C-alpha positions as a Python dict, from the first residue, in 0.01 Angstrom:
ca = {
    (1, 'M'): (0, 0, 0),
    (2, 'A'): (163, 294, -136),
    (3, 'S'): (-62, 526, 107),
    (4, 'I'): (111, 360, 393),
    (5, 'R'): (456, 423, 275),
    (6, 'D'): (370, 781, 198),
    (7, 'L'): (224, 838, 548),
    (8, 'K'): (552, 668, 722),
    (9, 'K'): (775, 899, 484),
    (10, 'D'): (555, 1208, 553),
    (11, 'I'): (564, 1164, 913),
    (12, 'N'): (966, 1111, 897),
    (13, 'F'): (1014, 1443, 670),
    (14, 'V'): (771, 1639, 901),
    (15, 'L'): (933, 1536, 1221),
    (16, 'G'): (1269, 1562, 1060),
    (17, 'D'): (1230, 1868, 963),
    (18, 'I'): (1110, 2014, 1282),
    (19, 'I'): (1448, 1872, 1435),
    (20, 'E'): (1638, 2024, 1201),
    (21, 'A'): (1498, 2355, 1225),
    (22, 'V'): (1555, 2323, 1612),
    (23, 'Y'): (1921, 2281, 1524),
    (24, 'I'): (1889, 2591, 1336),
    (25, 'V'): (1724, 2828, 1543),
    (26, 'E'): (1977, 2729, 1841),
    (27, 'G'): (2263, 2771, 1593),
    (28, 'T'): (2180, 3110, 1479),
    (29, 'N'): (2090, 3247, 1812),
    (30, 'G'): (2436, 3075, 1982),
    (31, 'K'): (2228, 2883, 2223),
    (32, 'N'): (2347, 2553, 2136),
    (33, 'D'): (2204, 2257, 2360),
    (34, 'S'): (1897, 2436, 2534),
    (35, 'S'): (1682, 2281, 2774),
    (36, 'E'): (1402, 2410, 2553),
    (37, 'G'): (1552, 2283, 2224),
    (38, 'S'): (1623, 1939, 2346),
    (39, 'K'): (1217, 1928, 2480),
    (40, 'I'): (1098, 1972, 2134),
    (41, 'I'): (1340, 1727, 1986),
    (42, 'D'): (1251, 1504, 2266),
    (43, 'E'): (871, 1544, 2177),
    (44, 'A'): (931, 1504, 1791),
    (45, 'I'): (1108, 1171, 1876),
    (46, 'E'): (851, 1065, 2127),
    (47, 'T'): (568, 1178, 1859),
    (48, 'F'): (771, 978, 1564),
    (49, 'D'): (760, 663, 1751),
    (50, 'S'): (415, 668, 1851),
    (51, 'L'): (302, 724, 1510),
    (52, 'I'): (523, 446, 1357),
    (53, 'V'): (394, 209, 1595),
    (54, 'K'): (31, 347, 1505),
    (55, 'V'): (63, 305, 1145),
    (56, 'N'): (205, -53, 1184),
    (57, 'D'): (-76, -191, 1416),
    (58, 'K'): (-267, -411, 1161),
    (59, 'S'): (-491, -537, 1438),
    (60, 'V'): (-734, -224, 1358),
    (61, 'E'): (-1090, -335, 1205),
    (62, 'D'): (-1124, -1, 963),
    (63, 'R'): (-752, 40, 852),
    (64, 'K'): (-834, 321, 617),
    (65, 'A'): (-987, 512, 882),
    (66, 'H'): (-695, 416, 1105),
    (67, 'L'): (-446, 586, 886),
    (68, 'K'): (-643, 877, 830),
    (69, 'S'): (-658, 937, 1224),
    (70, 'V'): (-297, 896, 1233),
    (71, 'R'): (-230, 1184, 952),
    (72, 'Q'): (-476, 1361, 1160),
    (73, 'E'): (-261, 1335, 1463),
    (74, 'L'): (51, 1390, 1275),
    (75, 'E'): (-87, 1771, 1161),
    (76, 'E'): (-201, 1833, 1512),
    (77, 'K'): (176, 1730, 1689),
    (78, 'A'): (346, 1872, 1427),
    (79, 'T'): (158, 2202, 1458),
    (80, 'A'): (199, 2228, 1835),
    (81, 'L'): (559, 2152, 1786),
    (82, 'V'): (623, 2438, 1537),
    (83, 'D'): (430, 2637, 1761),
    (84, 'Q'): (721, 2585, 2060),
    (85, 'L'): (975, 2600, 1777),
    (86, 'N'): (828, 2974, 1720),
    (87, 'K'): (851, 3032, 2086),
    (88, 'L'): (1233, 2949, 2116),
    (89, 'Q'): (1313, 3222, 1890),
}
């Protein structure tokens, strides 16, 4: 199923971009390894892990609806992480 592969790629790219943005903001501001930046990175990694587990869960009854809810959860959590990133600046 191409949609599952695409969803996994989206999860990886979106959360990877957020982590990269944290490093860029910290490097630009001269605050390498700040606790706020580390917290955002940790949350992004936890989100990645939980979403991948949900995508790989084949025991759900309505797989299509389940994957749609995972995509929606990715959007919500990514938005929250970007908001935290904007406050980091």
